[in-house]
C-alpha positions in Angstrom: -23.0 -2.1 -26.3 -24.0 -2.3 -22.6 -21.3 -1.2 -20.1 -19.9 -2.9 -17.0 -21.2 -1.6 -13.7 -18.3 -2.2 -11.3 -14.6 -3.3 -11.5 -15.2 -6.8 -10.1 -17.6 -7.5 -12.9 -15.0 -6.1 -15.3 -12.5 -8.6 -13.9 -14.9 -11.4 -15.0 -15.9 -9.9 -18.2 -12.3 -9.2 -19.4 -12.0 -13.0 -20.1 -15.2 -13.3 -22.1 -16.3 -9.8 -23.3 -13.2 -7.6 -23.4 -14.7 -5.1 -25.8 -17.4 -4.3 -23.2 -14.8 -3.8 -20.5 -12.5 -1.5 -22.5 -15.5 0.5 -23.7 -16.4 1.0 -20.0 -12.9 1.8 -18.6 -12.3 4.3 -21.3 -14.4 6.7 -19.3 -14.0 5.2 -15.8 -11.1 6.1 -13.5 -9.5 4.2 -10.5 -10.7 0.8 -11.5 -7.2 -0.4 -12.5 -6.3 -0.9 -8.8 -8.4 -4.1 -8.9 -6.4 -5.9 -11.6 -3.1 -4.5 -10.1 -3.9 -6.0 -6.6 -5.2 -9.3 -8.1 -2.1 -9.8 -10.3 0.2 -8.8 -7.4 -1.4 -11.1 -4.8 -2.0 -14.1 -7.1 1.5 -13.7 -8.5 3.0 -13.7 -5.1 1.2 -16.8 -3.9 2.9 -19.5 -6.1 6.3 -18.0 -5.1 5.5 -18.3 -1.4 4.2 -21.8 -1.9 7.3 -22.8 -3.9 9.8 -21.6 -1.3 7.7 -23.3 1.5 7.9 -26.6 -0.4 11.3 -26.7 -2.2 14.4 -28.4 -0.9 16.2 -25.1 -0.3 19.7 -26.5 -0.2 19.1 -28.2 -3.5 17.6 -25.0 -4.9 20.5 -22.8 -3.8 23.0 -25.1 -5.5 20.9 -25.2 -8.7 20.9 -21.4 -8.8 24.6 -21.2 -8.2 25.3 -23.6 -11.1 22.8 -21.8 -13.3 24.1 -18.2 -12.8 27.7 -18.8 -11.8 28.6 -22.2 -13.3 31.4 -20.7 -15.4 32.9 -18.7 -12.6 35.8 -19.7 -10.3 35.0 -21.7 -7.0 35.7 -18.5 -5.0 33.2 -16.5 -7.0 30.7 -19.4 -6.8 31.0 -19.3 -3.0 30.2 -15.6 -3.0 27.0 -16.4 -4.9 26.3 -19.4 -2.7 26.5 -17.2 0.4 24.1 -14.7 -1.0 21.6 -17.5 -1.6 22.0 -19.1 1.8 19.1 -17.4 3.5 15.7 -18.9 2.5 13.6 -16.1 3.8 15.8 -13.5 2.0 15.6 -15.5 -1.3 11.8 -15.6 -0.9 11.5 -11.9 -0.4 14.0 -11.0 -3.2 12.0 -13.2 -5.6 8.7 -11.7 -4.5 9.9 -8.2 -4.8 11.6 -8.7 -8.2 8.6 -10.5 -9.7 6.3 -7.6 -8.7 8.9 -5.0 -9.8 9.3 -6.6 -13.2 5.5 -6.4 -13.9 5.3 -2.8 -12.7 8.2 -1.7 -14.9 7.1 -3.8 -18.0 3.6 -2.3 -17.7 5.1 1.2 -17.4 7.1 0.6 -20.6 4.0 -0.8 -22.4 2.0 2.3 -21.4 4.8 4.6 -22.7 4.8 2.6 -26.0 1.0 2.8 -26.4 1.0 6.5 -25.4 3.5 7.2 -28.2 2.0 5.0 -31.0 -1.6 6.1 -30.5 -0.6 9.7 -31.3 -1.3 8.6 -34.8 -4.9 8.9 -33.9 -5.7 12.6 -33.6 -9.0 11.8 -31.8 -7.3 9.8 -29.0 -7.3 11.8 -25.8 -5.8 9.2 -23.4 -2.6 10.2 -21.7 0.2 8.1 -20.1 -1.7 7.4 -16.8 -4.7 6.2 -18.8 -2.5 3.8 -20.7 -0.8 2.6 -17.6 -4.2 1.7 -16.1 -5.0 0.0 -19.4 -1.8 -2.0 -19.1 -3.1 -3.7 -15.9 -6.3 -4.8 -17.6 -4.5 -6.4 -20.5 -2.2 -8.1 -18.0 -5.0 -10.0 -16.4 -4.2 -13.3 -18.2 -1.2 -13.5 -15.9 -3.6 -14.6 -13.2 -4.2 -17.8 -15.2 -0.5 -18.4 -15.2 -0.4 -17.9 -11.5 -3.2 -20.3 -10.9 -1.5 -23.0 -13.0 1.7 -22.4 -11.1 0.0 -22.9 -7.8 -1.5 -26.1 -9.1 1.9 -27.4 -10.3 3.4 -26.7 -6.8 0.4 -28.3 -5.0 0.6 -31.5 -7.1 4.4 -31.8 -6.9 5.7 -34.8 -5.0 9.4 -34.2 -5.3 10.6 -31.1 -3.4 13.5 -30.8 -5.7 11.2 -28.8 -8.0 12.7 -26.6 -10.6 12.0 -22.8 -10.3 10.9 -23.0 -13.9 7.7 -24.5 -12.5 6.7 -21.0 -11.4 6.3 -20.3 -15.2 4.3 -23.4 -16.2 2.9 -21.7 -19.3 6.3 -20.8 -20.7 8.1 -22.5 -23.4 10.9 -23.3 -21.0 8.5 -25.4 -18.9 6.6 -26.9 -21.7 9.7 -28.0 -23.6 11.8 -28.7 -20.5 14.6 -26.3 -21.3 17.5 -26.7 -18.9 18.1 -23.7 -16.6 21.8 -23.8 -17.5 21.0 -23.3 -21.2 21.6 -19.9 -22.8 18.0 -20.2 -24.1 16.4 -20.7 -20.6 15.5 -17.1 -19.9 14.4 -16.5 -23.5 12.2 -19.5 -23.4 10.7 -18.5 -20.0 9.8 -15.1 -21.5 7.6 -16.7 -24.1 4.4 -17.7 -22.3 1.0 -18.8 -23.7 -0.7 -15.8 -22.0 1.6 -13.4 -23.9 -0.5 -14.1 -27.0 -3.7 -13.5 -25.0 -2.2 -10.2 -23.8 -1.5 -9.2 -27.5 -5.1 -9.9 -28.3 -6.4 -7.8 -25.4 -4.1 -4.9 -26.4 -5.6 -5.0 -29.9 -9.1 -5.2 -28.6 -8.5 -2.3 -26.2 -7.0 -0.2 -28.9 -10.1 -0.8 -31.1 -12.2 0.6 -28.3 -10.0 3.5 -27.3 -8.9 4.7 -30.7 -10.1 5.1 -34.3 -7.2 3.2 -35.7 -7.9 0.5 -38.3 -8.2 -3.1 -37.0 -5.1 -4.2 -38.9 -3.0 -1.5 -37.3 -4.2 -2.3 -33.8 -3.0 -5.8 -34.2 0.4 -4.7 -35.6 0.8 -2.3 -32.6 -0.1 -5.1 -30.2 2.2 -7.8 -31.6 5.2 -5.7 -32.8 7.0 -5.1 -29.4 6.8 -8.7 -28.4 8.1 -10.0 -31.8 10.8 -7.3 -31.8 12.0 -8.2 -28.3 12.0 -11.9 -28.9 13.8 -11.5 -32.3 16.5 -9.3 -30.9 17.0 -11.5 -27.9 17.3 -14.6 -30.1 19.8 -13.0 -32.4 21.8 -11.8 -29.4 22.0 -15.4 -28.2 22.9 -16.8 -31.6 25.5 -14.2 -32.3 
């Protein structure tokens, strides 16, 4: 299997020949900065475009009712005041969106570092798996591009923030933000299944684990989180 010669080629090949990419980055260091930067920048763009377009007064009231609809008027006013500054809301959303990805990838790396101990020939450490996590997260770029398209094509500036997750079940099935299922539905995105596939492919290149086990490892954390989350809502 021929290898990839540079990280920008790897960014292209990860969509069509992921086996080749993972075989290359197994022995190549410092390439993970490229997907990290791309995911961060392209993830921030739709957020910036959204806040530049949305009717902020309407957005603020929507968020108040979504997160504090059951609270007293006084408590709602506290939340309303905290959301009164458009620039502050923009930066809070940008920072939190990037922070969530950084933390979730750190957790994924820890998980992979632990479960691959079953392969005695696997020599990758935590930092290797953290770099790996950014390559398997590349499908998020597709979600960001779709989000930018949704904002660009919108004609009504009372646009739901769920539009920033256009590949999620919440957007596809128009789940109301006030619903207890809203956050759960937003967490299930089409690219999540792509990420699972890339994890399995990457594991097949980095370890000697059986193919069936690599897919179980890739799918298990997502299914477990979604199942526990759903049961928590139901109960």
